[in-house]
DSSP file (Angstrom, degrees, kcal/mol; ACC not computed):
  #  RESIDUE AA STRUCTURE BP1 BP2  ACC     N-H-->O    O-->H-N    N-H-->O    O-->H-N    TCO  KAPPA ALPHA  PHI   PSI    X-CA   Y-CA   Z-CA
    1    1 A M     >        0   0    0      0, 0.0     4,-2.4     0, 0.0     5,-0.2   0.000 360.0 360.0 360.0 -40.0    0.0    0.0    0.0
    2    2 A C  H  >  +     0   0    0      1,-0.2     4,-2.1     2,-0.2     5,-0.2   0.923 360.0  51.5 -57.6 -43.8    2.9    2.4    0.8
    3    3 A N  H  > S+     0   0    0      1,-0.2     4,-1.9     2,-0.2    -1,-0.2   0.896 106.8  52.0 -64.7 -41.8    4.3    1.8   -2.6
    4    4 A G  H  > S+     0   0    0      1,-0.2     4,-2.1     2,-0.2    -1,-0.2   0.881 109.3  51.5 -55.5 -39.8    0.9    2.7   -4.3
    5    5 A Q  H  X S+     0   0    0     -4,-2.4     4,-2.4     1,-0.2    -2,-0.2   0.907 109.1  49.0 -66.9 -39.3    0.7    5.9   -2.3
    6    6 A R  H  X S+     0   0    0     -4,-2.1     4,-2.3     1,-0.2    -1,-0.2   0.847 108.1  54.6 -70.5 -31.7    4.2    6.9   -3.4
    7    7 A H  H  X S+     0   0    0     -4,-1.9     4,-2.3     2,-0.2    -1,-0.2   0.921 110.1  47.7 -62.6 -48.1    3.3    6.1   -7.1
    8    8 A I  H  X S+     0   0    0     -4,-2.1     4,-2.1     2,-0.2    -2,-0.2   0.926 110.6  51.0 -62.6 -44.5    0.3    8.5   -6.8
    9    9 A T  H  X S+     0   0    0     -4,-2.4     4,-2.6     1,-0.2    -2,-0.2   0.910 110.3  49.5 -59.9 -43.5    2.4   11.2   -5.2
   10   10 A N  H  X S+     0   0    0     -4,-2.3     4,-2.4     1,-0.2    -1,-0.2   0.897 109.3  51.3 -60.4 -40.4    4.9   10.9   -8.0
   11   11 A N  H  X S+     0   0    0     -4,-2.3     4,-2.4     2,-0.2    -1,-0.2   0.896 109.5  50.1 -60.5 -41.5    2.2   11.1  -10.6
   12   12 A L  H  X S+     0   0    0     -4,-2.1     4,-2.9     2,-0.2    -2,-0.2   0.906 110.4  51.3 -64.7 -44.4    0.8   14.3   -8.9
   13   13 A R  H  X S+     0   0    0     -4,-2.6     4,-2.4     1,-0.2    -1,-0.2   0.913 111.0  46.9 -59.6 -42.1    4.4   15.8   -8.9
   14   14 A V  H  X S+     0   0    0     -4,-2.4     4,-2.4     2,-0.2    -2,-0.2   0.923 112.1  50.5 -67.4 -42.5    4.8   15.1  -12.6
   15   15 A I  H  X S+     0   0    0     -4,-2.4     4,-2.5     1,-0.2    -2,-0.2   0.914 111.6  49.7 -55.4 -47.4    1.4   16.5  -13.4
   16   16 A R  H  X S+     0   0    0     -4,-2.9     4,-2.1     2,-0.2    -2,-0.2   0.907 110.7  47.3 -62.1 -43.0    2.2   19.6  -11.4
   17   17 A H  H  X S+     0   0    0     -4,-2.4     4,-2.9     1,-0.2     5,-0.2   0.929 112.1  51.1 -62.9 -45.5    5.5   20.2  -13.1
   18   18 A A  H  X S+     0   0    0     -4,-2.4     4,-2.5     1,-0.2    -1,-0.2   0.879 108.6  52.4 -55.3 -43.3    3.9   19.7  -16.5
   19   19 A W  H  X S+     0   0    0     -4,-2.5     4,-2.5     2,-0.2    -1,-0.2   0.914 110.5  46.5 -58.4 -46.9    1.2   22.2  -15.6
   20   20 A H  H  X S+     0   0    0     -4,-2.1     4,-2.3     1,-0.2    -2,-0.2   0.868 111.1  52.1 -69.2 -36.0    3.8   24.8  -14.6
   21   21 A F  H  X S+     0   0    0     -4,-2.9     4,-2.3     2,-0.2    -1,-0.2   0.928 109.4  51.0 -62.1 -43.1    5.8   24.1  -17.8
   22   22 A Y  H  X S+     0   0    0     -4,-2.5     4,-2.5     1,-0.2     5,-0.3   0.942 111.0  46.9 -60.2 -47.2    2.6   24.6  -19.8
   23   23 A H  H  X S+     0   0    0     -4,-2.5     4,-2.3     1,-0.2    -1,-0.2   0.902 112.0  50.3 -66.8 -36.2    1.9   27.9  -18.2
   24   24 A A  H  X S+     0   0    0     -4,-2.3     4,-2.6     2,-0.2    -1,-0.2   0.888 111.0  49.7 -63.5 -38.6    5.5   29.2  -18.7
   25   25 A L  H  X S+     0   0    0     -4,-2.3     4,-2.2     2,-0.2    -2,-0.2   0.884 111.5  48.0 -71.8 -36.3    5.4   28.2  -22.3
   26   26 A V  H  X S+     0   0    0     -4,-2.5     4,-2.6     2,-0.2    -2,-0.2   0.902 111.1  52.7 -66.4 -41.2    2.0   30.0  -22.9
   27   27 A L  H  X S+     0   0    0     -4,-2.3     4,-2.6    -5,-0.3     5,-0.2   0.964 111.8  43.8 -56.4 -53.3    3.5   33.0  -21.1
   28   28 A V  H  X S+     0   0    0     -4,-2.6     4,-2.3     1,-0.2    -2,-0.2   0.898 114.0  50.1 -62.1 -39.1    6.6   33.1  -23.3
   29   29 A I  H  X S+     0   0    0     -4,-2.2     4,-2.8     1,-0.2     5,-0.3   0.910 112.6  47.9 -65.7 -40.3    4.5   32.5  -26.5
   30   30 A T  H  X S+     0   0    0     -4,-2.6     4,-2.3     1,-0.2    -2,-0.2   0.895 113.2  47.5 -70.3 -36.2    2.1   35.4  -25.4
   31   31 A A  H  X S+     0   0    0     -4,-2.6     4,-2.3    -5,-0.2    -2,-0.2   0.903 114.8  46.2 -68.0 -41.8    5.1   37.7  -24.6
   32   32 A V  H  X S+     0   0    0     -4,-2.3     4,-2.4    -5,-0.2    -2,-0.2   0.940 115.5  44.9 -68.4 -47.2    6.8   36.9  -27.9
   33   33 A C  H  X S+     0   0    0     -4,-2.8     4,-2.9     1,-0.2     5,-0.2   0.899 113.0  52.3 -63.1 -41.7    3.5   37.3  -30.0
   34   34 A G  H  X S+     0   0    0     -4,-2.3     4,-2.4    -5,-0.3    -1,-0.2   0.891 109.4  48.3 -63.7 -38.5    2.7   40.5  -28.2
   35   35 A G  H  X S+     0   0    0     -4,-2.3     4,-2.4     2,-0.2    -2,-0.2   0.916 113.1  48.1 -68.6 -41.3    6.2   41.9  -29.0
   36   36 A I  H  X S+     0   0    0     -4,-2.4     4,-2.1     2,-0.2    -2,-0.2   0.904 112.2  49.9 -65.7 -38.3    5.8   40.9  -32.7
   37   37 A G  H  X S+     0   0    0     -4,-2.9     4,-2.1     2,-0.2    -2,-0.2   0.925 112.9  45.6 -62.1 -45.9    2.3   42.5  -32.7
   38   38 A I  H  X S+     0   0    0     -4,-2.4     4,-1.6    -5,-0.2    -2,-0.2   0.922 112.6  51.2 -62.4 -43.8    3.6   45.8  -31.1
   39   39 A A  H  < S+     0   0    0     -4,-2.4    -1,-0.2     1,-0.2    -2,-0.2   0.847 112.5  46.7 -65.9 -36.0    6.6   45.8  -33.5
   40   40 A C  H  < S+     0   0    0     -4,-2.1    -1,-0.2     1,-0.2    -2,-0.2   0.850 112.7  49.6 -74.1 -33.0    4.1   45.4  -36.5
   41   41 A L  H  < S+     0   0    0     -4,-2.1    -2,-0.2    -5,-0.2    -1,-0.2   0.751  94.2  82.8 -76.7 -25.1    1.8   48.1  -35.3
   42   42 A T     <        0   0    0     -4,-1.6     0, 0.0    -5,-0.2     0, 0.0  -0.662 360.0 360.0 -84.5 137.4    4.4   50.7  -34.7
   43   43 A P              0   0    0      0, 0.0    -1,-0.1     0, 0.0    -4,-0.1   0.446 360.0 360.0 -74.3 360.0    5.4   52.6  -37.8
């Protein structure tokens, strides 16, 4: 039973890291696209 609990905890840790990575990636893409959009709009 202890091994199963550890497996669940490891899965939650991986999911949490993946979630943070996804949000960081979205933030970077948003910043880059925003920068390109501002560069295109400025004369």
